[in-house]
KOLNUDO-96664 format. One record per residue (C-alpha): residue in three letters; x, y, z. Coordinates in nm, 3 decimals. Layout:
BEGIN
SITE   code        xx        yy        zz
SITE    ALA         X         Y         Z
...
***
This chain:
BEGIN
SITE   code        xx        yy        zz
SITE    VAL    -1.607     1.594    -0.875
SITE    VAL    -1.504     1.293    -1.007
SITE    VAL    -1.275     1.072    -0.777
SITE    ASN    -1.074     0.777    -0.951
SITE    CYS    -0.982     0.461    -0.718
SITE    ALA    -1.033     0.224    -0.985
SITE    GLY    -0.740     0.001    -1.119
SITE    ALA    -0.564    -0.344    -1.082
SITE    THR    -0.253    -0.401    -0.834
SITE    ARG    -0.207    -0.749    -0.985
SITE    GLY    -0.162    -0.905    -1.318
SITE    GLY     0.088    -0.852    -1.618
SITE    ALA     0.171    -0.554    -1.782
SITE    ARG    -0.055    -0.561    -2.058
SITE    ASP    -0.347    -0.569    -1.788
SITE    LEU    -0.224    -0.351    -1.547
SITE    THR    -0.174    -0.122    -1.835
SITE    ARG    -0.524    -0.116    -1.936
SITE    HIS    -0.684    -0.120    -1.614
SITE    ASN    -0.437     0.137    -1.446
SITE    THR    -0.355     0.343    -1.739
SITE    VAL    -0.560     0.326    -2.038
SITE    ALA    -0.885     0.371    -1.841
SITE    VAL    -0.716     0.660    -1.667
SITE    ALA    -0.697     0.825    -2.057
SITE    THR    -1.078     0.731    -2.087
SITE    VAL    -1.212     0.951    -1.769
SITE    CYS    -0.971     1.204    -1.903
SITE    GLU    -1.096     1.204    -2.252
SITE    ALA    -1.465     1.194    -2.131
SITE    LEU    -1.434     1.459    -1.886
SITE    ARG    -1.300     1.689    -2.187
SITE    ARG    -1.579     1.629    -2.396
SITE    SER    -1.864     1.673    -2.130
SITE    GLY    -1.748     2.000    -2.106
SITE    CYS    -1.898     2.041    -1.722
SITE    GLY    -1.601     2.163    -1.551
SITE    ALA    -1.564     1.906    -1.306
SITE    ARG    -1.252     1.845    -1.115
SITE    LEU    -1.069     1.497    -1.096
SITE    VAL    -0.905     1.319    -0.790
SITE    GLN    -0.718     1.075    -0.891
SITE    VAL    -0.572     0.821    -0.640
SITE    GLY    -0.214     0.748    -0.739
SITE    CYS     0.009     0.510    -0.553
SITE    ALA     0.383     0.566    -0.392
SITE    SER     0.509     0.259    -0.603
SITE    GLU     0.545     0.548    -0.906
SITE    TYR     0.852     0.679    -0.694
SITE    GLY     0.999     0.337    -0.659
SITE    PRO     1.314     0.287    -0.394
SITE    SER     1.382     0.497    -0.205
SITE    GLN     1.745     0.605    -0.013
SITE    PRO     1.675     0.507     0.381
SITE    GLY     1.614     0.725     0.624
SITE    SER     1.498     0.983     0.355
SITE    SER     1.150     1.129     0.292
SITE    THR     0.985     1.119    -0.034
SITE    ALA     0.877     1.410    -0.124
SITE    GLU     0.659     1.515    -0.495
SITE    ASP     0.914     1.659    -0.636
SITE    ALA     1.171     1.361    -0.614
SITE    VAL     1.238     1.182    -1.022
SITE    PRO     0.999     0.903    -1.039
SITE    ARG     1.147     0.535    -1.101
SITE    PRO     0.926     0.298    -1.047
SITE    GLY     1.042    -0.072    -1.017
SITE    GLY     0.778    -0.258    -1.131
SITE    PRO     0.477    -0.256    -1.417
SITE    TYR     0.232    -0.195    -1.147
SITE    GLY     0.464     0.149    -1.073
SITE    VAL     0.530     0.237    -1.440
SITE    SER     0.125     0.193    -1.510
SITE    LYS     0.034     0.422    -1.242
SITE    LEU     0.293     0.670    -1.343
SITE    ALA     0.202     0.699    -1.688
SITE    ALA    -0.204     0.748    -1.536
SITE    THR    -0.020     1.049    -1.320
SITE    GLU     0.135     1.155    -1.639
SITE    LEU    -0.236     1.151    -1.858
SITE    VAL    -0.398     1.370    -1.555
SITE    LEU    -0.119     1.609    -1.545
SITE    GLY    -0.107     1.692    -1.861
SITE    SER    -0.468     1.676    -1.911
SITE    GLY    -0.543     2.045    -1.887
SITE    LEU    -0.852     1.967    -1.655
SITE    ASP    -0.895     2.068    -1.296
SITE    ALA    -0.703     1.780    -1.161
SITE    VAL    -0.487     1.662    -0.837
SITE    VAL    -0.323     1.327    -0.831
SITE    LEU    -0.254     1.183    -0.474
SITE    ARG    -0.017     0.923    -0.421
SITE    VAL    -0.114     0.706    -0.145
SITE    PHE     0.164     0.542     0.009
SITE    SER     0.060     0.202     0.187
SITE    PRO    -0.283     0.189     0.295
SITE    VAL    -0.426     0.005     0.593
SITE    GLY    -0.727    -0.080     0.798
SITE    PRO    -1.060    -0.231     0.748
SITE    GLY    -1.061    -0.397     0.390
SITE    THR    -0.677    -0.498     0.350
SITE    PRO    -0.630    -0.746     0.060
SITE    ALA    -0.505    -1.102     0.213
SITE    GLY    -0.256    -1.079    -0.024
SITE    SER    -0.094    -0.747     0.087
SITE    PRO     0.192    -0.777     0.354
SITE    LEU    -0.044    -0.680     0.642
SITE    GLY    -0.295    -0.892     0.524
SITE    ARG    -0.108    -1.209     0.495
SITE    LEU     0.050    -1.112     0.804
SITE    ALA    -0.269    -1.150     0.996
SITE    GLU    -0.402    -1.493     0.791
SITE    ALA    -0.099    -1.647     0.866
SITE    MET    -0.147    -1.542     1.255
SITE    ARG    -0.498    -1.677     1.237
SITE    ARG    -0.431    -1.981     1.097
SITE    ALA    -0.163    -2.046     1.332
SITE    MET    -0.373    -1.963     1.646
SITE    GLN    -0.642    -2.225     1.492
SITE    ALA    -0.368    -2.506     1.507
SITE    GLY    -0.269    -2.385     1.833
SITE    ASP     0.107    -2.348     1.660
SITE    GLY     0.330    -2.168     1.928
SITE    GLU     0.586    -2.076     1.654
SITE    LEU     0.516    -1.848     1.323
SITE    LYS     0.776    -1.847     1.098
SITE    LEU     0.746    -1.514     0.904
SITE    SER     0.967    -1.361     0.608
SITE    GLY     1.025    -1.031     0.486
SITE    LEU     0.976    -0.849     0.808
SITE    GLY     1.294    -0.579     0.751
SITE    VAL     1.098    -0.411     0.476
SITE    GLN     0.952    -0.055     0.628
SITE    ARG     0.671     0.125     0.495
SITE    ASP     0.470     0.456     0.520
SITE    PHE     0.131     0.265     0.661
SITE    VAL    -0.195     0.505     0.622
SITE    ASP    -0.527     0.401     0.739
SITE    VAL    -0.758     0.401     0.437
SITE    ARG    -1.006     0.625     0.668
SITE    ASP    -0.732     0.882     0.624
SITE    VAL    -0.724     0.821     0.289
SITE    ALA    -1.028     0.881     0.230
SITE    ARG    -1.066     1.208     0.419
SITE    ALA    -0.759     1.298     0.200
SITE    VAL    -0.945     1.238    -0.075
SITE    HIS    -1.256     1.456     0.039
SITE    ALA    -1.039     1.739     0.160
SITE    ALA    -0.880     1.712    -0.230
SITE    SER    -1.185     1.738    -0.391
SITE    LEU    -1.265     2.059    -0.210
SITE    SER    -0.930     2.219    -0.242
SITE    ALA    -0.772     2.420    -0.525
SITE    ALA    -0.498     2.203    -0.514
SITE    GLN    -0.322     2.069    -0.856
SITE    GLY    -0.063     1.868    -0.950
SITE    VAL     0.101     1.559    -0.662
SITE    VAL     0.045     1.527    -0.335
SITE    ASN     0.163     1.281    -0.118
SITE    ILE    -0.066     1.118     0.094
SITE    GLY     0.114     0.908     0.449
SITE    THR     0.193     0.966     0.783
SITE    GLY     0.553     1.081     0.737
SITE    ARG     0.677     0.801     0.947
SITE    ALA     0.851     0.484     0.793
SITE    VAL     0.752     0.136     1.006
SITE    ARG     0.921    -0.170     0.987
SITE    LEU     0.740    -0.461     0.934
SITE    ARG     0.840    -0.671     1.246
SITE    ASP     0.738    -0.384     1.457
SITE    ALA     0.376    -0.423     1.259
SITE    ALA     0.360    -0.792     1.393
SITE    ALA     0.463    -0.760     1.753
SITE    VAL     0.167    -0.484     1.765
SITE    LEU    -0.025    -0.714     1.575
SITE    ALA     0.062    -1.010     1.749
SITE    ARG    -0.053    -0.765     2.052
SITE    VAL    -0.367    -0.723     1.960
SITE    ALA    -0.484    -1.055     1.860
SITE    GLY    -0.362    -1.200     2.144
SITE    TYR    -0.100    -1.451     1.998
SITE    ALA     0.099    -1.513     2.275
SITE    GLY     0.362    -1.789     2.015
SITE    ASN     0.657    -1.656     1.910
SITE    LEU     0.774    -1.480     1.588
SITE    HIS     1.033    -1.649     1.392
SITE    GLU     1.172    -1.458     1.099
SITE    LEU     1.304    -1.658     0.804
SITE    ASP     1.474    -1.346     0.625
SITE    GLY     1.795    -1.452     0.404
SITE    PRO     2.083    -1.258     0.321
SITE    HIS     2.081    -0.809     0.366
SITE    GLY     1.695    -0.893     0.522
SITE    MET     1.533    -0.975     0.215
SITE    PRO     1.295    -1.240     0.241
SITE    GLN     1.308    -1.580     0.135
SITE    ARG     1.080    -1.782    -0.137
SITE    PRO     0.843    -1.972     0.005
SITE    VAL     0.948    -2.372     0.001
SITE    ILE     0.809    -2.525    -0.313
SITE    GLY     0.662    -2.883    -0.227
SITE    ALA     0.661    -2.873     0.121
SITE    PRO     0.383    -3.087     0.323
SITE    ARG     0.023    -2.898     0.312
SITE    THR     0.015    -2.870     0.676
SITE    GLU    -0.156    -2.575     0.857
SITE    ALA     0.172    -2.460     0.971
SITE    THR     0.328    -2.432     0.625
SITE    ILE     0.047    -2.297     0.488
SITE    ALA     0.077    -2.029     0.711
SITE    GLU     0.472    -1.978     0.660
SITE    GLN     0.376    -1.965     0.272
SITE    LEU     0.097    -1.702     0.314
SITE    ALA     0.322    -1.528     0.525
SITE    ALA     0.622    -1.547     0.304
SITE    ALA     0.656    -1.279    -0.005
SITE    PRO     0.703    -1.428    -0.340
SITE    TYR     0.981    -1.211    -0.398
SITE    PRO     1.184    -0.991    -0.229
SITE    TYR     0.987    -0.667    -0.283
SITE    PRO     0.638    -0.727    -0.478
SITE    ASP     0.565    -0.381    -0.493
SITE    GLY     0.904    -0.218    -0.698
SITE    CYS     1.001     0.012    -0.327
SITE    GLY     1.304    -0.139    -0.208
SITE    PRO     1.357    -0.232     0.128
SITE    TRP     1.182     0.162     0.276
SITE    GLN     0.977     0.423     0.190
SITE    GLN     0.887     0.717     0.402
SITE    ALA     0.631     1.003     0.217
SITE    ASP     0.771     1.406     0.305
SITE    VAL     0.361     1.485     0.378
SITE    ARG     0.424     1.843     0.391
SITE    THR     0.226     1.923     0.110
SITE    ALA    -0.071     1.791     0.178
SITE    ARG    -0.119     1.973     0.550
SITE    ASP    -0.033     2.327     0.379
SITE    ARG    -0.218     2.262     0.033
SITE    LEU    -0.539     2.032     0.159
SITE    GLY    -0.496     2.085     0.551
SITE    TRP    -0.501     1.705     0.610
SITE    ARG    -0.295     1.520     0.883
SITE    PRO    -0.324     1.141     0.908
SITE    ARG    -0.546     1.039     1.280
SITE    ILE    -0.558     0.731     1.314
SITE    ASN    -0.229     0.555     1.456
SITE    LEU    -0.111     0.205     1.327
SITE    GLU    -0.222    -0.044     1.626
SITE    GLU    -0.590     0.123     1.538
SITE    SER    -0.567    -0.010     1.182
SITE    LEU    -0.414    -0.322     1.294
SITE    ALA    -0.656    -0.414     1.518
SITE    ASP    -0.964    -0.379     1.258
SITE    ILE    -0.684    -0.591     1.035
SITE    TRP    -0.709    -0.868     1.260
SITE    MET    -1.068    -0.832     1.353
SITE    GLU    -1.161    -0.880     0.966
SITE    ALA    -0.860    -1.189     0.970
SITE    ALA    -1.062    -1.355     1.242
SITE    CYS    -1.422    -1.342     1.119
SITE    ARG    -1.320    -1.565     0.852
SITE    ILE    -1.271    -1.848     1.121
***
């Protein structure tokens, strides 16, 4: 079994294409030439789907409409795998969280901003973009899904998520509870619940650094709009997989890593 979870999440269109698409073409070609018959598990991303209707669950037969170069590069990789003729499956992972969550991700930014606020003794934390809703799935459950996919005969695309969208402000409240942060969470969202851009040129105090870390650089960096939720029936039926780890445990692990940076 070959598991491909390498790639890039940030950068320009050229770099994203090189790391997320051309690299996958190279893997597929190498497998074809080897003639070893290895199974390929490609780790894809829900950004391939793009924005979805609020309240809906996105199934594997949805027409992909990626909203940015990252989603386009991952979708191109999926099409390469599906057209390769290999024994292959693509796992479209929704919003992975838990140990190792990058500091630049929405929940990583929240944890880092909260850490700085607590370190500075700030009783109010100003946050942006909390109206966004995402399907957060623990990375350990994702690892279990990869293992299940490697042992299965499933082909095509399989969604990996929890089947439940969570508003970022609710996740922030849980994070504050597990962190023991007793201050107020103040939202900075602009019209229609979209996050405002960080203030450029503001004084570089601990408080403003925390605010800027918490604020998204533009409304929906992942190109998925305000809502995304997975339909996970295929993973259940074809992989025998269900998520096990709840969001509170994932957030506690994110906080533990952030707190260790003090």
